[in-house]
N, C-alpha and C positions, 0 to 999 in steps of 0.2 A: 729410348735414344739420349744419350748427353744432348746432342743436340739433331735435329732434324736431318737426316741425311735422304739424298733422291736415290732410287734405286729401281734399275730396269731388270723386273725376270721373264728370262725367255724360256718361254714352254707354259700351259697351262693345265696342265693333269695336276693328279692328286699331289706332287711334290714341290710344282711351283705356286699352286693355291695356298697349299699349306704354307711355305713360303712367307706368301702372302701374307697369310692372316697373322701370322706371327711378328714378323714385321712390322707391318703396321701396327700391332696394338702397342708396342716403343717407340712408334710414335712418328716412323719414317714416311715420307713420302711415297709409294710404289704405284709402279705400271709396270702391269702385265700382258706381252704381248705373246699369241697363239697364231700357229700358223692355221689351223683349222676351227672349230669350233670347242670352247671347253670342255674339259671332260673326254674326249670322245677321241682320244687316240686309245692307249694301254689300260686306261684310268675307266674304260666304256663298260666293259661285257667282262670282267675277272671274277673270279667268285667270290669275293667280297668277305675277305675273313679280315678278320683283325685275332688274331694270335699270336701275342708273343712265345708259345710252344715250338711255333714253325721258326721262330728267330734265327734260322742257320744258314748257313752257306753252303752253295753248290758243291763243293772239292772237299765232304768230308774225308779222315782216315778211314782204309777201308773199302773206297770207293771203287778201285781200282777196273778189279775183276768185275764188276757189279755194272761199273758204265759202260767198259768194252761190249759186255752182253750186251745192252742196250743201243750203244752207236753203232752197232752192226745190223740192229734188226729193224725194218723200218714202220712195225705195229709198236714198238716197244714205248715207254715214257719219255725214254729221251731218245733223239736219234739228231744225226747230223747227215746230211747230205752230202757225199763227199764233190769237192768241188775246188780249184785250186786256185786257192787264196792264201798270201799270205798273214792277212788278216786272221784267218781262220787257225794257221798251223801256229800265230804267235799266239792265239788263246789259248789253243789246246795245250801248247807247252804249259804256259803259265797253271791252266787249271791243274795239270799232273804232277806239278812243283809245289803244289798248294794243296792239298792231299797229307797233312799233318798236323797232329796233335796239339801242337803250340800254334798254331794259326787259326786253328777251328775254336782254340777256349777263346784264344783272343776274340774274333769275331762273335761268337755267340753270345761273351759278356755284354761286347759293348751294340748288337742290334737286340738283345733282348730289352735293355734300359730303354732304345731307341722305341721298341714296340710298346712297351708299357705306359712312358710318357704320351703316348698315341694315344691309347686305348684308354687312357682318362680324361684326355682330350675332348674324343670322341662322345664321351659319356658327358661331359658338359654340355658339348654342343648339343645333343638329344635332350638333354635339358630346356636348353635355351628357344629348339625349332623344334619339339618333340614331334615323332612320324613323319620327319620331313625325311629324310631318307633310309628307313627301312629297321632304324638299329634295335637289335636284341641281342641279348646275355645269356645264350642260354649253354653256354661251353660247347666241346668239341669231341668229337669220338674218331679214334681211329681204329678202323678193323681191320685184321686180316683172317685170311684163310689158311695160311701155313703157320708153322710154329715157328722157321724162319722171320715171314710179316710180324710175325707179334713178339719176334725177341727185338726186332729193329723196332718196333713202336716202344719196348718199353725199354731199349737203350737212347732214344732218342727223348725218353720222358724223365728218365734219371741224368742227362745229361743238361737238360733246361731246368731241371731242382734246383742245381746248384746256386743257380742266378732267382731263383724265387719264384720259379713257375710252378705253382702244384699240379699233383696228376695223379691217378689211383690207376692201379691195372684191374680189369674187370676180365670174370670170366665169360663165357660163351652164355650161362645164363643169365649173369648179370645184364650183359648187353643185352638179348633180349627183352629182358624187362622195365628195359629202359630205354630201348629202339626199337617197339613190334614191328617197324617196318622191313627190317632188314631179314630177308626171305632165305639169301643163299648158306654154303657151309661155313660156317665161319671157326676159327681154332683158340681166337680171345682176341683183347683190345685194351686198350687205355681211353681213358677219359679226362679230358683236361675242363676244368668248371668253370673256369674266368673268363674261358674265350669266351668273342663277343664276333654279329656280321652283321652286314647291310647292304643295300643295292648301292654300288660301286658311282655312277653316275649320277646316281641323286647326293651322295654325299659332297662330289666335287662340286656341285651345282649350290650345295650349302653353305661349302665354303665360298665359293665366291659369293652369297647373299653379304656373309657373314663380315667378307673383304671388302665388300661398295659399299656396307655399312662403316666403314671405319676408312674411308675415302680411297680406298684402292683404284684406280683408273685400270678396266680391261679393255682391252683393242686384241678382237677375233678378227682371223683371215689377215691376219697380218706377220710376215716371212721373213725372217735378218737374212738379208743380203750380203753383208760383212763387216768389218771390224776395222778400224782404226786406231792402231798401236803405235803407242811411244812414250819412251821415257817410261819403260817398265808398268805403263798403264794402259789400259783401255780408254781412248778420249772419245771413241762415240762410236754408233752401230747405225748400219745401214739400214734400213729395212723398206718393203712393200707399201709399207704408209711414209717414211721420208726419214731424215736421220735423226737420231734422239741422241741424247746425251744425262752422262747420272754422276753420282758420285762411286755407286759401287753397280755390278751387273749380276745376275745370278744365272747361271746356265742348268737351268732344270728340263732339259728337251731328251730324254729317256733316251728310247733304242737312235734317233736321229743324232743323238751327242760323239757319235766317233765322226761324221760329216761337219756338223756344225761345225766343234771344239776348231778343226782345221782354219775356221775363221780367226783362231785366237792365235794360229800357229801353234798347237796343242798335239798331239796324239794321242788320242784317249780309244782304249781297245774294247771297246762294249761292242756285243754282238747280242741280235735277238732274240730273245728264247719266245718261237713263236707256238703259242696253246690257244686253245678253242672251248669256247663256251655254248652252250644253245641251251635252251628255255623248251620242257614239255608241260602238261597239262599236270596239276596235281597228282601225284598217286591217291591209292587206296589201301593202307593209310598213309598218310603223307608224311615224311620225316620229320620229327619235330627238333635234331639237331643236326647241324652240318657235318660232315661225316667224311674223312677220307679212308678210302679203299687204300690199303695200302699197299698192294703188288701191284696194283693198276696204277696207281698216282693218279688216281681217279676224285674228284673236287666236287661233295653233292652239298648245295647250298639251298635249303627249304624255303619258301616267301610263299606268303596269303598264297597269291593265284598263280601259282608256278614253283615248280621245282628248276634249279640250274643244277647242269651237268659242266664239268670242265676239267680239262686237264691237258697231259702232251706239252712236251717242251721239245722244238725243234730248230737247232742252232741255225740262223740264217743270216744275210746281209740284207736288208732292207725288201724278204721278199714276204708281200703279201698272198700268196696265193693258197687255194685249200686245197687238200688232200682228203677225199673224199674215204681215202684209205684207214686215213689217223680218226678221222670224225666216227666211221666206222665202231674201230677199234672201242673209242672211247665210251661207245653207246653201248656195247658187248661187253665193255669191263663194270660198267655199269648194273646190266641187266644181272651179272653174276651173281648183287649183292640184294636186288633190290626187285620189285615186280613190274619192270616194267614189258607195256606190252611189244609184240613181235611186230605190230604194228608199226611203232616207232621205229623211224629208220635214218639215214642220214638223206636222205630227201624228203621226209617230211619234218625232219627239222631245219633246212634251209630256211626258213626267212626269221628264224631268231639266232642263227648260225651268225657267229662269232669269232673273228682272230684277232691276235693283237701280238705285240712283240714287246715281252718284256726285257727289259735294257741290262744285262747281264756282263759282268766284267770276268774275266778269269779267274781271280780268287773268291769270287761270290760274295764282295761287299761294296757297298755303295763309294762314292767317290766324294767326300763331303768335302770342302775348304779352299784356302786360297788358292788360288794357281801361283810357282815359283815364279813364272815371266810374266805375271799383270797382278799387281797387288791389291787392283781394285775386281778382280774378276773372281767369285765361288763359283765352284760346281758342284753341284747337288743332283748327280744321276747316276745313273747302275744297280738300283734296286731292285735287278731281278726280283722273283716274286713277290717281292717287300716291301712294294712300293705302297701301298695303302695301308697297311698296319703300323708302317713307320713313316707316315707324311708328316704328321705335325711333330712328329720327336725329330725329323729333319728338319723340320721349319724354326725348332726352339735350338738345335743346335746352330745354324745358322746365323741368329740373332746375338746368340752369344760370341761367334766370331767375329761377327760387325762389331759388338760392342766393346769388343778386347775384354770380355769377362773371360773368368776359369770356368770353363762349361763343366756339366757334373758329372762326365763321364768320359771314360780313356777317348780321345780322337787320333789317336796313333793310325790304328787301324784302319781309319778313314782316307788317312793323308792321301788330296789325288794327284801327290808328285810322284807315286810310290811305282807308275811303272816306266 
C-alpha cells in the first residue's frame, strides 16, 4: 500500500484470513479478531474444493420449478423449513427475482475471475508450504444417473467455458475408465481438468501461518460487541478484548453477518445454507478425483486416509441442529454411486459429522466493497458455497479497493449496497 494502514478484520475464516494475507502483503498493519478458533466455523469441514467450474450463483435461470420441488422435499438437496420470518420472506423474494440470464452471466463472469485468481494463489502457497493443506490438482468429475442430469452438467460446462474454464463431456465408458470406484448406474458426465481440492481447515491454518509471518496479529476468542459510528465512518469497535480503533475495518463474518452488521446500522440479508460433511474409511478402490453426484448434489472428496462426503443446503437462520434424516439422505445418495458398506450409517459417522452454515445472499453473489454509510468499512461476506475457492481472490479485490486501484474485474455485481 502507498502508506501503511491499520486494518481490523472481523472474522477468522477463509475470507478473513485471505484478506489478512493479501492486505499485509501490501504493507498494511492487520489485526484479525475471531469469536472462536481460527478456521473452525464454516471453513472447518466443507468439501475443500477449489473449482472455478462451480463459480455459479444459486438462483440460475430455469431453477424455479426444480427449486420448488427441492424446497418441498425434506430429503431433497435444498430445503427451507417453513417458519414465520421476515428475513426468509425477503430472501426468497430476492432469490426468485434473481433467476434471469443477465444477472447470472454477470455473476458467473466475476465469480470465475475470483476463483481463478484464488486457485493460482493456492498453488503458489502449496509451493511455499508443501503438503501443509492436502493440496491436489487432479480435476473434478460431474457424473449423472439420468439424461437430464448429464444435460444439466453439460450446460454448466458450456456456460463456464465462455469464461476460460475448460471441460470435456465423457461417455459412461470413459468415466468408468477414469474413475473405477464408481459402481452405480451412470448416464454420462463431465470432466474439468484444472480443478483442485484440499483439506479446508489446514488451508486456513496455512493462511494463518503466512499471515503471522507477515506481521498480522490474530486474536482468538474475541467477539465484537458494538461499534461507534460518527461522521460517516467507523470510529472504533467494542470487543470482549476491549475497544479497537483502525483506519479501515473489514466484516468477514459469514452467516453471522446479518446479526453483526446491525452494529454498523446495516441490513445484510444473508441466510445460512446449512450443509453437512462426514468422513468414512477409504473405499476399495478409493476415488482418485473429487466427484459431484449431479442428481443428489453430493460432493465426494478423496484424501489419503479417508473419504469426505458432503451435501445438502438447508436455509436457516443460525440453526446448528443436526437432522439425521438429511445425513441419511446424503449417505444413501453417495451409496448409489460408490461401494459404501451398509454398515456405514448416520450413527457410525457421528464422530466425524460436521455441519456448517454457508452464508447465502438472495442473488447468490458475495457482498464485497465499501459500505455507503461507513466510508471505512468493507464488507466481504455472503460467499455461499464458494468461500474457499474464491477466498484469495476476494482478499485481492479488497486490497485493490482499499488502495483505490482499478480492480482487474467488474465489481458492480459485488456491490454491498445493492440490497
